[in-house]
C-alpha positions in Angstrom: -6.5 3.9 -22.7 -6.0 0.9 -25.7 -3.0 -0.7 -23.6 -4.7 -0.7 -20.4 -7.5 -2.4 -22.0 -5.9 -4.8 -24.0 -3.5 -6.0 -20.7 -6.9 -6.3 -19.1 -8.4 -8.5 -22.0 -5.2 -11.0 -21.8 -5.3 -11.4 -18.2 -9.2 -12.3 -17.9 -8.9 -14.7 -20.8 -6.0 -16.2 -19.3 -7.5 -16.4 -15.9 -10.9 -17.7 -17.6 -8.3 -20.5 -19.5 -6.5 -21.6 -16.7 -9.9 -22.3 -14.5 -11.5 -23.9 -17.2 -8.8 -26.1 -17.7 -8.9 -26.8 -14.4 -12.6 -28.0 -14.0 -12.5 -30.0 -16.9 -8.9 -31.3 -17.2 -7.5 -31.3 -14.0 -4.9 -29.3 -15.8 -3.0 -25.7 -15.9 -1.3 -24.2 -18.4 2.5 -22.7 -18.2 3.1 -19.2 -18.3 5.6 -20.2 -21.5 2.1 -21.6 -22.7 0.4 -18.8 -22.2 2.6 -16.6 -24.1 2.9 -18.7 -27.0 -0.9 -18.3 -27.5 -0.4 -14.4 -28.2 1.2 -15.0 -31.4 -1.8 -17.2 -32.7 -4.1 -14.5 -31.2 -2.6 -11.8 -33.7 -3.0 -14.3 -36.6 -6.6 -14.5 -35.8 -9.2 -11.9 -37.5 -11.2 -11.4 -34.1 -8.3 -10.7 -32.4 -6.3 -9.3 -34.6 -6.2 -5.6 -33.1 -3.9 -7.2 -30.8 -1.0 -6.5 -33.4 -1.3 -2.3 -32.6 -0.6 -3.2 -28.8 3.2 -4.2 -27.5 4.0 -7.5 -27.1 5.5 -7.3 -24.0 2.4 -5.7 -22.3 0.2 -8.4 -22.7 3.1 -10.6 -21.9 3.4 -8.3 -18.3 -0.2 -9.2 -18.2 0.4 -12.6 -18.3 3.2 -12.5 -16.0 0.5 -10.7 -12.9 -1.7 -13.4 -13.8 1.0 -16.1 -13.3 1.8 -14.2 -10.2 -1.2 -14.2 -8.5 -1.8 -17.8 -9.1 1.9 -18.3 -6.7 0.2 -16.0 -4.3 -2.8 -18.1 -4.6 -1.0 -21.5 -4.1 1.3 -20.2 -1.6 -1.6 -18.7 0.7 -3.0 -22.4 0.7 0.1 -24.6 1.3 0.2 -22.2 4.4 -3.2 -22.9 5.2 -4.2 -19.1 5.1 -7.5 -17.7 3.6 -6.6 -18.4 -0.5 -8.1 -15.7 -2.0 -8.9 -16.5 -6.0 -7.3 -14.8 -8.3 -10.6 -12.6 -9.4 -11.2 -10.5 -12.6 -10.2 -7.3 -13.8 -13.4 -4.7 -14.8 -12.4 -1.1 -16.6 -12.4 1.1 -14.6 -10.6 -0.3 -11.7 -7.0 0.1 -11.1 -6.0 0.4 -15.3 -2.5 0.2 -15.9 0.0 -1.3 -18.3 3.7 -1.9 -18.0 6.8 -1.6 -20.4 9.8 -4.6 -18.7 12.3 -1.9 -21.4 12.5 0.2 -24.0 11.4 3.4 -22.5 13.8 6.4 -22.6 13.5 9.7 -20.6 14.5 13.0 -22.7 13.6 16.2 -20.6 9.7 16.2 -19.5 9.4 13.7 -22.6 8.9 9.9 -22.4 9.2 7.5 -25.2 6.8 4.6 -25.0 7.2 2.1 -27.8 4.2 2.2 -30.0 2.7 4.9 -28.4 5.3 7.8 -29.4 6.7 10.7 -27.5 3.9 11.7 -23.9 4.6 15.0 -22.2 4.5 14.4 -18.5 5.2 16.3 -15.3 8.3 15.3 -13.6 8.3 15.3 -10.0 11.8 14.1 -9.4 15.1 13.8 -12.1 15.4 10.0 -13.1 18.5 8.3 -11.3 20.2 5.2 -13.1 18.5 2.9 -15.5 15.3 2.2 -15.9 14.8 -1.3 -15.8 10.8 -1.3 -15.7 8.0 0.9 -16.7 4.4 1.4 -15.1 1.7 3.5 -16.4 -1.3 4.0 -14.0 -5.2 5.2 -14.1 -6.5 7.0 -10.9 -9.3 9.0 -11.1 -8.8 11.1 -14.7 -5.2 11.3 -14.1 -2.1 9.0 -15.3 0.7 8.8 -13.7 4.0 7.2 -15.1 5.8 5.3 -12.7 9.7 4.3 -13.5 11.6 1.6 -11.4 15.2 2.5 -11.5 18.1 0.3 -10.6 20.9 2.4 -8.8 24.0 1.8 -6.8 23.4 1.9 -3.4 25.4 4.6 -1.4 27.8 2.9 1.9 26.0 4.2 5.3 27.6 4.1 8.2 24.7 2.3 11.3 24.4 4.3 14.6 22.6 2.5 17.1 22.7 5.5 19.7 19.2 7.2 19.7 16.0 5.2 20.2 12.0 6.4 19.7 8.7 4.4 20.6 5.9 5.0 18.4 2.1 4.5 20.0 -0.6 5.1 17.2 -3.9 6.1 18.1 -7.1 7.4 16.9 -7.0 10.1 19.2 -3.5 11.1 18.2 -2.1 9.4 14.6 1.1 8.8 16.7 2.2 9.5 19.9 6.2 9.2 19.7 8.5 9.4 23.2 12.0 10.0 22.4 15.1 10.9 25.0 14.1 14.7 24.8 10.6 14.7 24.6 6.9 13.4 23.9 5.0 14.2 21.0 2.0 13.8 19.4 1.0 13.6 15.9 -2.4 14.9 14.8 -3.9 13.1 12.6 -5.1 15.0 9.2 -8.2 12.4 8.5 -8.5 13.5 5.1 -11.1 11.1 4.6 -13.7 12.5 7.2 -13.3 16.0 5.7 -14.0 15.0 2.5 -16.6 12.5 3.7 -19.9 14.9 2.8 -18.3 15.5 -0.6 -17.8 11.2 -1.3 -21.6 11.0 0.2 -22.7 13.7 -2.7 -21.2 12.2 -5.9 -22.1 8.8 -4.2 -25.6 10.0 -4.3 -25.4 11.5 -7.8 -24.3 8.2 -9.5 -26.6 5.7 -7.9 -29.3 8.1 -9.5 -28.0 8.1 -13.6 -28.8 5.5 -15.3 -26.8 2.6 -15.7 -24.3 2.7 -18.7 -24.8 6.3 -19.5 -22.3 8.8 -20.4 -23.8 10.5 -17.4 -22.9 7.9 -15.4 -19.6 7.3 -16.7 -18.8 10.9 -15.6 -20.2 10.5 -12.3 -18.2 7.8 -11.6 -15.1 9.4 -13.0 -15.9 12.0 -10.4 -16.2 9.7 -7.8 -13.0 8.0 -8.3 -11.0 11.5 -8.7 -12.0 12.1 -5.1 -10.7 9.2 -3.6 -7.9 9.2 -5.6 -7.0 12.9 -3.9 -8.0 11.4 -0.6 -5.4 8.4 -1.0 -2.8 10.9 -2.3 -3.2 13.6 0.4 -2.8 11.2 3.0 -0.1 9.2 1.2 1.9 12.5 1.1 1.5 13.3 4.5 2.2 9.4 5.5 5.5 9.7 3.9 6.7 12.9 5.2 6.2 12.0 8.5 7.9 8.4 8.2 11.0 10.2 6.3 11.7 12.6 9.1 11.6 9.5 11.6 13.8 7.4 9.7 16.1 11.0 9.8 15.7 12.1 13.7 16.2 8.5 14.9 18.3 5.6 14.7 16.3 2.7 16.4 12.2 2.9 15.9 10.2 0.4 18.2 6.5 0.2 17.6 3.9 -1.4 18.0 2.1 -4.5 16.1 -0.9 -3.9 14.7 -3.5 -6.8 13.5 -5.2 -3.9 11.4 -6.9 -6.3 9.0 -8.9 -8.6 12.2 -9.5 -5.1 14.1 -11.3 -3.9 10.5 -13.3 -6.7 10.5 -14.6 -6.4 14.1 -14.7 -3.0 14.8 -18.3 -1.1 13.8 -18.5 0.7 10.7 -17.8 3.9 11.9 -15.0 2.9 14.2 -13.7 0.6 11.1 -13.8 3.7 8.5 -11.6 5.7 11.5 -8.8 3.0 11.3 -8.7 2.9 7.5 -8.6 6.8 6.8 -5.5 7.0 9.3 -3.6 4.6 7.3 -1.6 2.3 9.8 -0.5 -0.1 7.8 0.9 2.1 5.4 3.2 4.1 7.6 4.8 0.8 8.3 5.6 -0.6 5.1 6.9 3.5 4.7 9.1 2.5 7.8 10.2 -0.7 6.9 11.7 0.6 3.5 12.9 3.4 4.6 14.8 1.9 7.3 16.8 -0.6 5.3 17.7 2.1 2.8 19.4 4.2 5.6 20.5 1.8 7.7 18.1 2.0 10.4 16.4 -0.4 12.5 13.3 -0.9 13.0 11.8 -3.5 15.8 8.4 -4.2 16.4 7.0 -5.4 19.5 4.2 -8.3 19.8 0.5 -7.4 19.7 0.5 -9.2 23.0 2.7 -6.5 24.8 0.9 -4.9 27.2 2.3 -1.4 26.5 -0.9 0.6 27.8 -1.7 -1.8 30.9 1.5 -1.7 31.9 2.7 1.1 34.3 6.0 3.0 33.1 6.9 4.1 36.5 6.5 0.6 38.7 5.9 -1.9 35.5 2.9 -3.2 37.5 -0.5 -3.6 35.1 -3.9 -2.4 35.1 -6.7 -2.9 33.1 -7.7 0.4 31.7 -11.1 1.3 29.4 -10.7 2.2 26.0 -12.7 5.4 27.2 -10.5 6.3 29.7 -7.9 8.7 28.6 -5.5 9.3 31.6 -3.4 6.5 33.2 -3.8 6.3 37.0 -2.0 3.6 38.8 -1.3 2.5 43.0 1.7 4.2 42.8 1.4 7.7 41.7 2.1 7.5 38.4 -0.4 9.1 36.5 -0.1 10.4 32.9 -2.4 10.0 29.0 -2.4 6.6 28.1 -0.6 7.3 25.0 2.2 9.1 26.4 2.5 5.9 28.9 2.3 3.2 25.7 5.1 5.5 23.7 7.4 5.3 26.8 6.8 1.6 27.4 8.0 0.6 24.0 10.7 3.1 24.0 11.5 1.2 27.1 11.0 -2.5 25.6 13.4 -1.0 22.9 16.1 -1.5 25.4 15.3 -4.8 25.9 15.9 -7.6 22.6 14.1 -10.2 24.0 11.0 -7.9 24.4 11.4 -7.9 20.6 10.5 -9.6 17.0 12.9 -7.5 14.9 11.0 -6.7 11.7 12.2 -9.0 8.5 13.8 -5.9 5.9 
């Protein structure tokens, strides 16, 4: 906890210094200058406590700050919404990182300047540890390892193609050569919404800065972390199964951020609950690892409006769940969309392949 707090303090101090220096002198200190300042801070009496913290943990906090500004200037250059770096708050995404010096023996991990710490190993460590991050989620602390391993050569096959249409009624409708499969969404947030509301009401009634308020906040954070982990675990299992079973995956492009901004509150909550964007990100890197091809149809492709049988476009409202065409073709709208995506996957001219 002390290491996470020190990293947060260095990050916030560096951000305040950069902002003040720019407002007063139109200058920006470099990462090199801010790293050198750490030595001087440790020599001052008021900040001598920084000597207890591993130096590279503090340097990594400044690396995060420098990266945040690089992303900010990139967005400004590309005329996107900039999003100026924000100060970090205690209890929100507390973490610290080691770039080296960590070793694992059995169910123990050696963290420099902390010592041996027992942990529950979810899987064996493969390859050489290049980076270690310790993260707090709710009441629990997690240690994450980034390892360097030799990549095995995998033969790329392009035989089996599948179209996936995501939605709210069903999380995904998967159209393959053999069948059309409907994947129901677990809706983890909706199932736990009554408990979230109860814990939120308890938190609002606690006295500010009291120990009881801190306990209530920890309980609420723990419940949110539980929902997040359950959703992520379910998405990992589904995405792994899809990537293992098919060679080419065609999925509809969705501007999730725009949907959340335009949608009413209850619909925005449902969209956030299903986790479309997380599912797409998992498909991207898992396809790259297994030499599979992931393709994304442009968001204006009429997968829902177009008839799979005659290719004619028909207007259909969101409340209409069955697609009906004048040619006699009738089926569930999600099935029709998934089949259209699969068919589009066979026509490269209609696709924009995702960068991996």
